[in-house]
C-alpha positions as CSV (number, residue, x, y, z in Angstrom):
1,M,153.7,119.2,4.8
2,K,150.3,119.7,3.3
3,K,149.0,116.3,4.9
4,S,149.7,117.6,8.2
5,F,148.0,120.9,7.6
6,L,144.7,118.6,6.4
7,V,144.8,116.8,10.0
8,M,144.8,120.2,11.8
9,L,142.1,121.3,10.1
10,I,139.9,118.1,10.7
11,V,140.5,118.7,14.3
12,V,139.4,122.4,14.2
13,T,136.3,121.7,12.4
14,I,135.2,118.9,14.8
15,V,135.7,121.2,17.7
16,A,133.6,123.9,16.1
17,L,130.7,121.2,15.7
18,S,129.1,121.9,18.6
19,G,128.5,125.8,17.9
20,K,126.8,125.0,14.5
21,N,123.0,124.9,13.8
22,S,122.1,121.8,12.2
23,N,119.7,123.5,10.1
24,A,122.2,125.8,8.3
25,Q,122.2,126.3,4.7
26,N,124.3,124.0,2.5
27,I,127.7,125.2,2.1
28,N,129.9,124.1,-0.7
29,L,127.2,121.3,-1.2
30,D,124.3,120.9,-3.5
31,S,122.2,118.4,-1.3
32,V,122.1,115.7,1.2
33,S,119.4,113.1,1.2
34,V,118.7,109.6,2.3
35,D,117.8,107.6,-0.3
36,S,116.7,104.6,2.1
37,V,117.1,102.9,5.3
38,V,118.2,99.4,4.6
39,S,118.8,96.3,6.7
40,I,116.7,97.3,9.4
41,T,117.2,94.5,12.2
42,M,116.0,94.1,16.0
43,N,118.9,96.0,17.1
44,S,120.2,98.1,14.0
45,A,119.5,99.9,10.6
46,T,121.6,101.1,7.6
47,V,121.0,104.4,6.4
48,L,121.8,105.3,2.8
49,L,123.0,108.9,2.6
50,H,123.1,110.5,-0.7
51,V,125.6,113.3,-1.0
52,K,125.6,115.6,-4.3
53,G,127.8,118.5,-5.4
54,M,130.0,118.6,-2.6
55,T,133.1,121.0,-3.4
56,D,135.1,121.0,-0.1
57,I,135.8,118.5,2.6
58,G,133.3,117.6,5.4
59,F,132.1,115.0,8.0
60,Y,129.0,113.0,7.6
61,T,127.0,111.5,10.4
62,V,123.4,110.4,11.2
63,S,121.7,111.8,14.1
64,Y,118.6,109.4,15.7
65,G,116.7,109.0,18.7
66,V,113.1,107.1,19.6
67,S,110.7,109.4,17.9
68,P,109.7,112.1,17.9
69,N,113.5,112.7,19.1
70,Y,115.8,112.5,16.3
71,N,118.8,114.2,17.7
72,S,119.1,112.2,20.9
73,Y,122.3,110.3,19.4
74,Q,124.4,110.2,16.4
75,T,126.9,108.2,14.5
76,T,130.4,108.6,14.8
77,P,131.5,111.7,12.4
78,T,133.4,110.6,9.3
79,L,135.5,112.8,6.9
80,L,134.1,112.9,3.5
81,M,136.4,114.4,0.7
82,P,134.8,116.6,-2.2
83,V,132.5,114.5,-4.2
84,N,130.1,115.4,-6.9
85,D,127.6,112.3,-6.4
86,T,127.8,109.5,-3.9
87,V,125.9,107.3,-1.7
88,I,127.3,106.5,1.5
89,S,126.3,103.5,3.8
90,V,125.9,104.5,7.5
91,V,125.0,101.7,10.4
92,I,123.1,102.7,13.3
93,P,124.1,100.0,15.9
94,G,122.4,99.6,19.4
95,L,118.9,99.7,18.9
96,S,115.9,98.3,20.9
97,P,113.6,95.8,19.0
98,V,110.1,97.1,17.9
99,T,110.9,100.7,18.3
100,N,110.0,103.5,16.3
101,Y,113.2,106.0,15.6
102,S,113.5,109.4,13.9
103,Y,116.8,110.4,12.1
104,R,118.4,112.9,9.9
105,G,121.6,112.8,8.0
106,K,124.1,115.5,8.2
107,I,127.4,116.7,6.8
108,L,129.1,118.4,9.3
109,P,131.2,121.5,8.8
110,G,134.3,121.2,7.4
111,A,134.2,123.7,4.2
112,A,130.9,122.0,3.6
113,S,128.1,121.4,5.6
114,G,124.2,120.4,5.3
115,V,121.3,118.0,6.3
116,S,118.7,115.7,5.1
117,P,115.1,115.8,6.0
118,I,114.1,114.0,9.3
119,G,113.1,110.6,8.4
120,T,111.6,107.5,10.8
121,F,112.2,103.7,10.5
122,T,111.1,101.0,13.2
123,T,113.1,98.2,14.4
124,G,112.4,94.4,13.9
125,S,111.6,92.4,16.8
126,C,113.9,89.4,18.2
127,L,113.3,86.3,17.5
128,F,112.6,85.7,21.2
129,S,110.5,87.3,24.0
130,P,112.6,87.6,27.2
131,T,110.6,87.5,30.5
132,V,111.5,88.0,34.2
133,S,109.9,85.4,37.0
134,P,108.1,86.4,39.0
135,S,106.0,89.2,37.2
136,G,104.1,91.8,38.3
137,T,104.1,93.3,41.7
138,N,105.9,91.3,44.7
139,N,105.8,92.3,48.5
140,L,108.6,91.4,50.6
141,C,109.3,92.2,54.2
142,S,112.3,94.1,55.2
143,G,115.2,91.2,56.0
144,N,113.6,89.3,53.0
145,S,114.7,88.8,49.6
146,I,113.2,87.6,46.0
147,V,115.0,85.9,43.2
148,L,114.5,87.3,39.9
149,T,114.9,84.9,36.9
150,A,115.3,86.1,33.3
151,S,114.8,84.0,30.3
152,P,115.8,82.6,27.6
153,S,118.8,81.7,29.5
154,V,120.5,79.4,26.8
155,G,123.0,81.4,24.8
156,S,122.1,84.5,26.3
157,T,123.7,87.5,28.0
158,F,122.2,89.5,30.8
159,Q,122.2,92.8,32.2
160,W,119.8,93.9,35.3
161,N,118.4,97.4,35.5
162,K,116.7,99.0,38.4
163,N,114.0,101.9,37.8
164,G,115.9,102.2,34.4
165,I,119.1,102.5,35.7
166,I,122.1,99.6,34.7
167,I,122.8,97.6,38.0
168,L,126.5,97.3,37.8
169,G,127.8,93.6,37.9
170,A,124.3,92.4,37.8
171,T,125.0,90.1,34.8
172,N,123.6,86.9,35.5
173,S,120.3,85.4,34.7
174,T,119.1,85.7,38.3
175,Y,119.3,88.6,40.4
176,L,118.5,88.9,44.3
177,A,116.4,91.9,45.1
178,N,115.9,92.9,48.4
179,T,114.9,96.9,47.9
180,S,112.0,98.5,46.5
181,G,112.0,99.4,42.7
182,V,110.9,98.0,39.1
183,Y,113.4,95.7,38.0
184,T,114.2,94.8,34.0
185,C,116.8,92.9,32.4
186,N,118.2,93.4,29.0
187,V,118.5,89.9,27.2
188,T,120.8,89.6,24.4
189,N,120.6,86.6,22.2
190,G,121.8,85.8,18.6
191,G,122.8,89.4,18.2
192,C,119.3,90.6,19.3
193,T,119.0,92.8,22.7
194,S,115.4,93.0,24.2
195,T,114.4,94.3,27.5
196,T,111.9,92.4,29.8
197,S,108.7,93.9,31.3
198,G,109.3,95.4,34.6
199,T,108.8,93.4,37.9
200,T,107.9,95.6,40.8
201,V,109.3,94.9,44.2
202,N,107.9,96.4,47.4
203,V,110.0,95.9,50.5
204,N,107.8,96.5,53.4
205,S,108.8,97.1,56.9
206,V,108.1,94.3,59.6
207,P,105.6,96.2,62.0
208,S,106.9,96.8,65.5
209,V,103.3,96.5,67.5
210,L,103.2,97.8,71.1
211,I,100.2,97.2,73.4
212,N,99.6,99.7,75.8
213,P,99.6,99.2,78.9
214,S,102.0,96.6,78.3
215,S,100.8,94.7,81.5
216,S,98.0,95.3,83.8
217,V,96.4,94.2,87.3
218,I,92.7,94.4,87.6
219,C,90.3,93.2,90.3
220,A,87.8,90.5,89.4
221,G,84.9,92.1,87.6
222,A,86.7,95.0,86.7
223,S,87.7,95.7,82.9
224,V,90.9,97.4,80.9
225,I,91.3,98.6,77.6
226,L,94.3,97.3,75.8
227,T,95.5,99.5,72.5
228,A,97.8,98.3,70.0
229,S,99.8,100.3,67.9
230,G,102.7,100.6,65.3
231,S,100.9,98.7,62.5
232,N,98.2,99.2,59.7
233,T,95.9,96.5,60.5
234,Y,95.3,94.3,63.6
235,Q,94.1,90.8,64.6
236,W,93.6,90.1,68.2
237,D,93.4,86.2,69.5
238,N,89.9,86.9,70.6
239,G,88.7,88.0,67.3
240,A,88.9,91.5,67.3
241,I,90.2,93.3,64.4
242,T,90.4,97.0,65.7
243,D,93.5,98.4,67.4
244,S,91.8,98.7,71.0
245,I,89.8,96.2,72.7
246,T,88.0,96.1,76.4
247,V,88.5,92.8,78.0
248,S,87.3,91.9,81.7
249,P,88.8,88.2,82.3
250,N,87.6,86.3,85.3
251,S,91.3,85.1,85.5
252,T,94.7,86.0,84.7
253,T,94.7,85.9,80.6
254,T,97.3,86.5,78.0
255,Y,96.2,88.5,75.0
256,T,98.2,88.4,71.6
257,V,97.9,90.7,68.8
258,T,99.0,90.4,65.2
259,G,99.8,93.7,63.4
260,S,100.2,93.9,59.6
261,N,101.7,96.2,56.8
262,G,101.4,94.8,53.4
263,G,101.8,91.3,54.2
264,C,104.3,91.8,56.7
265,V,103.4,91.0,60.2
266,G,104.4,91.4,63.8
267,T,103.0,90.0,67.1
268,Q,102.9,91.2,70.8
269,T,101.5,90.0,73.9
270,V,100.2,91.5,77.1
271,T,99.0,89.6,80.3
272,V,96.2,91.0,82.4
273,T,96.6,89.8,85.9
274,V,93.3,89.3,88.0
275,S,93.5,90.1,91.5
276,G,91.1,88.8,94.1
277,A,88.7,91.4,95.6
278,I,90.1,93.4,99.0
279,T,88.7,92.1,102.2
280,I,89.0,94.9,104.8
281,I,88.0,95.0,108.4
282,V,87.7,98.6,110.2
283,N,87.4,98.0,114.1
284,P,85.5,100.1,115.6
285,L,83.0,100.7,113.2
286,S,81.3,103.1,115.3
287,A,82.5,104.4,118.6
288,T,81.2,107.0,121.0
289,I,83.9,108.9,123.0
290,C,83.6,112.0,125.4
291,A,85.3,115.3,124.3
292,G,88.9,115.3,124.9
293,E,89.4,111.7,124.7
294,N,91.5,109.4,121.9
295,L,90.5,106.5,120.1
296,T,92.5,104.1,117.9
297,I,91.1,102.8,114.7
298,V,92.6,99.8,113.2
299,A,91.8,98.4,109.5
300,S,92.9,95.1,108.4
301,G,92.5,92.6,105.7
302,T,94.1,91.6,102.7
303,A,95.2,95.4,101.4
304,T,98.9,96.5,101.2
305,N,98.0,100.2,101.0
306,Y,95.7,102.2,103.1
307,N,94.6,105.7,102.5
308,W,92.5,107.7,105.2
309,S,90.1,110.6,105.0
310,N,92.2,112.8,107.6
311,G,95.5,112.0,105.2
312,A,96.9,109.0,107.2
313,T,98.3,106.3,105.2
314,T,98.7,103.9,108.1
315,N,96.6,100.8,108.8
316,S,95.4,102.1,112.1
317,I,95.0,105.8,113.2
318,N,94.7,107.5,116.6
319,V,91.8,110.4,116.4
320,A,90.5,112.9,119.2
321,P,87.8,114.8,117.2
322,S,85.9,117.5,118.8
323,S,82.5,116.6,117.3
324,T,81.0,113.8,115.9
325,T,83.3,112.6,112.9
326,T,83.2,110.0,110.2
327,Y,86.6,108.5,109.2
328,T,87.1,106.4,105.8
329,V,89.6,104.5,104.6
330,T,90.3,103.3,101.2
331,A,92.5,100.0,101.1
332,S,94.4,98.8,97.8
333,N,96.2,95.8,96.6
334,I,97.8,95.7,93.1
335,G,95.0,97.6,91.8
336,C,91.9,96.5,93.9
337,T,90.6,98.8,96.2
338,A,87.8,98.7,99.0
339,T,86.3,101.6,101.0
340,V,85.1,101.3,104.5
341,S,84.0,104.1,107.2
342,S,83.9,104.3,110.8
343,I,82.0,107.0,112.6
344,V,83.2,108.5,116.0
345,N,80.3,110.1,118.3
346,V,81.7,112.3,120.6
347,N,79.8,113.4,123.9
348,Q,80.2,116.3,125.6
349,N,82.2,115.8,129.0
350,V,80.3,116.0,132.4
351,N,81.1,118.8,134.9
352,L,79.0,118.5,137.7
353,A,78.0,121.8,139.6
354,G,76.1,122.6,143.1
355,V,77.3,119.6,144.8
356,A,77.4,120.4,148.3
357,N,77.2,118.5,151.8
358,A,74.4,119.4,153.7
359,D,73.0,119.1,157.7
360,I,69.5,118.3,158.4
361,C,67.8,117.7,161.7
362,L,66.0,114.4,162.3
363,G,62.6,114.2,160.9
364,S,63.5,117.1,158.5
365,S,64.3,117.2,154.7
366,T,66.4,119.0,152.2
367,Q,66.9,119.4,148.3
368,F,69.9,118.9,146.4
369,N,70.6,120.9,143.4
370,V,73.1,119.3,141.3
371,T,73.6,120.6,137.4
372,G,75.8,119.9,134.5
373,A,74.8,116.6,133.0
374,S,71.6,115.4,131.0
375,N,71.1,112.3,133.2
376,F,71.5,111.9,137.1
377,S,71.8,108.6,139.3
378,W,71.8,108.8,143.1
379,V,73.2,105.9,145.3
380,P,72.0,104.9,147.6
381,T,68.3,105.7,147.1
382,T,67.6,105.9,150.9
383,G,65.2,108.8,151.7
384,L,65.5,110.2,148.2
385,N,61.9,111.3,146.5
386,D,63.5,110.4,143.0
387,P,67.1,109.0,142.5
388,N,67.2,110.0,138.7
389,I,67.2,113.7,138.9
390,G,69.5,116.4,139.9
391,N,67.4,117.7,142.4
392,P,66.0,115.3,144.6
393,I,64.6,115.6,148.1
394,A,66.3,113.7,150.7
395,N,65.1,113.0,154.3
396,P,66.9,109.8,155.6
397,S,66.4,108.9,159.1
398,A,70.5,108.9,159.6
399,T,73.5,110.4,158.4
400,T,73.9,109.1,154.6
401,V,76.7,109.5,151.9
402,Y,75.5,109.8,148.5
403,V,77.1,109.0,145.3
404,V,75.7,111.4,142.6
405,T,76.4,110.3,138.8
406,G,75.7,112.6,135.9
407,S,76.0,111.6,132.6
408,N,76.0,112.8,129.0
409,G,75.7,109.9,126.6
410,S,78.7,107.5,127.9
411,C,80.4,110.4,129.1
412,S,79.9,110.4,133.2
413,E,81.2,112.2,136.4
414,S,80.5,111.2,140.1
415,A,80.7,113.2,143.2
416,T,79.9,112.4,147.0
417,V,77.6,114.3,148.9
418,V,77.3,113.9,152.8
419,L,73.9,114.5,154.3
420,T,74.3,114.8,158.0
421,V,71.1,113.8,160.1
422,N,71.7,115.4,163.3
423,N,69.5,114.0,166.5
424,I,67.1,116.3,168.3
425,P,68.1,117.1,171.7
426,V,66.2,115.1,174.5
427,V,65.8,116.5,178.1
428,D,65.3,113.8,180.6
429,S,64.7,116.1,183.6
430,A,65.4,119.5,184.9
431,K,66.4,121.1,188.4
432,Y,65.7,124.5,189.5
433,S,67.2,126.6,192.2
434,S,65.3,129.6,192.9
435,G,67.7,130.7,195.5
436,S,70.7,130.5,193.6
437,E,68.8,131.0,190.1
438,I,70.4,128.2,188.7
439,L,68.7,125.5,186.2
440,A,70.3,122.1,185.2
441,L,69.0,120.2,182.5
442,Y,69.8,116.3,182.1
443,G,69.4,114.4,178.9
444,S,71.3,113.8,175.5
445,F,72.1,117.0,173.8
446,P,74.2,116.4,170.2
447,G,76.5,118.9,169.7
448,N,76.1,120.5,173.5
449,I,73.5,123.2,174.0
450,S,74.1,126.5,172.7
451,S,71.1,128.3,174.2
452,I,67.9,128.0,175.9
453,N,64.7,130.1,175.4
454,I,62.6,130.8,178.2
455,N,59.6,133.2,177.9
456,G,61.5,134.9,175.2
457,N,64.7,135.3,177.3
458,I,67.9,133.6,176.0
459,Y,70.4,132.0,178.4
460,V,73.7,130.6,177.4
461,P,74.9,127.6,179.5
462,Y,78.1,128.2,181.5
463,F,78.7,124.4,181.4
464,S,77.7,121.8,178.8
465,N,78.9,118.5,178.3
466,G,76.4,116.8,175.8
467,I,74.3,115.2,178.8
468,K,74.3,117.8,181.1
469,A,74.0,121.8,180.9
470,L,73.9,124.4,183.6
471,F,72.5,127.7,183.4
472,H,72.4,130.9,185.9
473,N,70.6,133.9,186.4
474,I,67.1,132.2,185.6
475,S,64.8,133.9,187.8
476,N,60.9,133.4,188.0
477,L,60.9,130.0,186.4
478,I,57.6,128.5,187.2
479,D,55.9,125.2,186.4
480,G,54.3,125.2,183.0
481,N,57.1,127.2,181.4
482,I,58.3,125.9,178.2
483,I,62.2,125.7,177.6
484,I,63.3,125.8,173.6
485,I,66.7,124.2,173.5
486,T,68.9,124.5,170.7
487,T,72.5,122.7,170.0
488,V,75.5,124.2,168.9
489,S,76.5,122.7,165.9
490,T,73.1,121.5,164.3
491,E,71.0,124.1,165.3
492,C,68.3,121.5,165.8
493,F,66.1,122.4,169.0
494,T,63.4,121.0,171.0
495,W,61.2,122.1,173.8
496,Y,60.9,121.1,177.7
497,T,58.0,121.9,179.8
498,F,59.2,122.7,183.3
499,T,56.4,120.9,185.0
500,T,55.8,117.9,187.2
501,T,52.5,117.2,185.5
502,S,51.7,116.5,181.7
503,I,50.1,119.0,179.7
504,T,46.8,118.0,178.0
505,E,46.8,118.5,174.5
506,G,44.1,121.2,173.5
507,S,43.3,122.1,177.1
508,A,44.6,125.3,176.7
509,T,42.9,127.4,174.0
510,S,42.7,130.8,175.4
511,I,44.6,133.0,177.8
512,C,44.8,136.8,179.2
513,I,47.5,138.5,177.3
514,K,48.5,142.0,176.7
515,Q,47.7,144.3,173.8
516,N,50.4,144.0,170.9
517,E,52.0,141.0,172.4
518,Q,54.4,138.7,170.3
519,I,53.2,135.3,170.3
520,N,55.2,132.4,168.8
521,L,54.3,129.1,167.1
522,F,56.2,126.0,167.4
523,D,55.8,122.2,166.1
524,L,56.3,119.1,168.1
525,T,60.0,119.2,167.1
526,G,60.6,122.7,168.6
527,R,60.9,124.5,165.1
528,K,59.3,128.1,165.0
529,I,57.0,128.3,162.1
530,K,55.2,131.2,162.9
531,T,55.0,134.6,164.9
532,I,51.8,136.8,165.3
533,Y,50.9,139.7,167.4
534,S,48.1,140.2,169.6
535,P,45.3,142.7,168.6
536,R,46.1,146.5,169.9
537,D,42.1,146.9,170.0
538,F,41.0,145.0,173.0
539,M,41.3,145.6,176.9
540,Q,44.1,144.1,178.9
541,S,41.1,142.5,181.0
542,E,39.7,140.5,178.1
543,I,40.2,137.0,177.0
544,F,41.7,136.6,173.9
545,E,41.1,133.6,171.9
546,V,44.8,132.6,170.8
547,K,43.5,129.4,169.1
548,S,42.0,131.4,166.4
549,L,44.8,133.0,165.3
550,F,46.1,129.8,163.5
551,N,43.3,128.6,161.5
552,D,45.6,128.5,158.5
553,L,47.7,126.0,159.9
554,P,47.2,122.1,159.1
555,F,45.8,119.9,161.6
556,G,48.2,118.8,164.2
557,C,50.0,119.5,167.5
558,Y,51.3,122.9,168.3
559,F,53.2,124.9,171.1
560,W,52.6,128.4,171.3
561,S,54.3,130.7,173.5
562,S,54.4,134.4,174.6
563,T,56.1,136.5,177.1
564,K,53.1,135.6,179.5
565,T,52.8,131.8,179.0
566,T,53.6,128.7,177.1
567,Q,50.9,126.3,176.3
568,K,50.4,123.3,174.2
569,F,47.3,123.0,171.9
570,L,46.0,120.3,169.3
571,K,44.4,121.7,166.4
C-alpha cells in the first residue's frame, strides 16, 4: 500500500515540474553541484552530479544546450531517494563534435529540489571530416538535378538535411537535389556523428525568350527594330549583346538571340523578309478635261493595295473635278509602299454667244461678233480680214457658210454662220408710156423689186417676176431721170438713168435748185450715203454749185439727186 502511494507521488511531482523555477532555493537539500565533466567525446559527455544533505525524495537531471543556452535540452529526470552525500554520473548523448555547450545540474522538485551553477564543456572532434561533393554554390536550370555525394561512405550512416531540416528518407550517401536550398549531411561513423559544410544549390528557370515582332516584312533598303524579352542577358547571332537590334538586310534573313538567366539559356529566332521595291504606273500622269467631264485614272504595277487621296481603295478611279485637282495614290505590297500623283487640269466650257446669220449686198461687208471663248477659228477664211478673232469683218463675193470654233484650252464649241451675199439688181432696159403712165423695167432683179424711187417719189410694182417689173401712175418721166431700184428680200438697190444717151462723169457740177431743197448722195451701187439741203440765203434764179457741198467725201464717182434733177459726178 505504501509503494503505491509513492508511485502516485512521483507522477504528480513530474507533472508539477513545468511550473517550477529552476533557480528556486534548495528544499530538503544542502547542495547540488557538479564535481566534473568526464568522458567528453565527439558525441557525448558524462556529468558527475554531487548531491549533499538530501532529506527527501527528488529527481535528478542535467539541462544543456549550445552555449550560451543551457536550458535547450535536458536528460531524462531520474528518481533519487534521500541521501546524505552522493555523486551521480549523468550521460548527455547526441552531441555534435567540436561544439561548446553550457549545462546545469538539477534536482527536480519532489519534496526536495535545487540547482547547480552553470558550467560549460566542449565536445571532441570525430576521427573523420565528412564532406559533400560538389561543394560551394551550384547553379541548375529548371528541369535538371545535381547528385550530392557525402563521404566517408565506408562504415558510415547518413542523414541529409535541406536548410537545416531533415529530409525524410534521405539516408543514402548520395542525394539527387533539384530544388534550391543549402544541403548538409549528418555522417555517423564509429559512433561519431559529424555534419558536413553546406552545399548551395540554385535552381534557375530556363528563360522563355520572345522577339518582337515575331516576324517582319520590309522593303529593300528599309530597317526594322527587333526586341528580345524574357531573360536577363542576351546574345544575338550578329554579335550584339543588347535586348534590341536594328537590322537592314539586303535579302531575307533569320536572326537568332540567346537569353541567359544564371547559366540557363533559351533561344528564339525571327525571320525578316525583304520584299522587292514597288513598281507603280499611273495613267495618265497629267490630263486636261472640260468642266463636267469625267476621267478615269488607272494605277498598275506590282502593288496589291491602293489608297487614293480621295478615299478610294481600288486601282482605278473615275473623277469629275470642277477645278484643277491633283490625285495621289499610295500603293503597297507586303510592307512596301510607293506614291505617285496625277494632275487633272480643268478648263471651263465654251458657250458661244452672238452667233447669227447675216445678209449683205454684193460688194458690201459685215462684222461678226461672237463671244464666249478665249480663242477663235473661222473656216473657211474666204472674205475674212482675220479668221482668228471673234469679230472679223466679212465681205465674200458669194454666199458663204462659215464654221466658227471657240476654245478654252482643250474645250471647244463650234457653230455655223451663214453669210448670204445678195446680188445687186441690174436693169437692162426700160420702156415708158407717157399716155398710160406705165413704166416697164427689164433685167435681173434678185428677190424681185420692192420699190423704185424717181425724183423722191416711191412707186411699188404691180407686177414683178425677177426679170420684169411694171409700174403705173408714173408721170413726167423724162430723159435723164435716175431710177433707184430696191429689191424685196435683200434691200440691195441700184440706179438706172432713164436716157438713151450716156452720162458723162463729172459733166454736171452745177444746177439751178430751189431754196432749202433736199439733195441725196448715192455711191455707184445705189446706196444712199448722205442727205443735204440747199442754202436758204440765195435767190432761186442763182446757180448753186452742188459739188462744193460734198468736199468731205473721198475721191470717187457719186450720184446725187433732188426733186428737180438727178446727176452723176466724179470727185
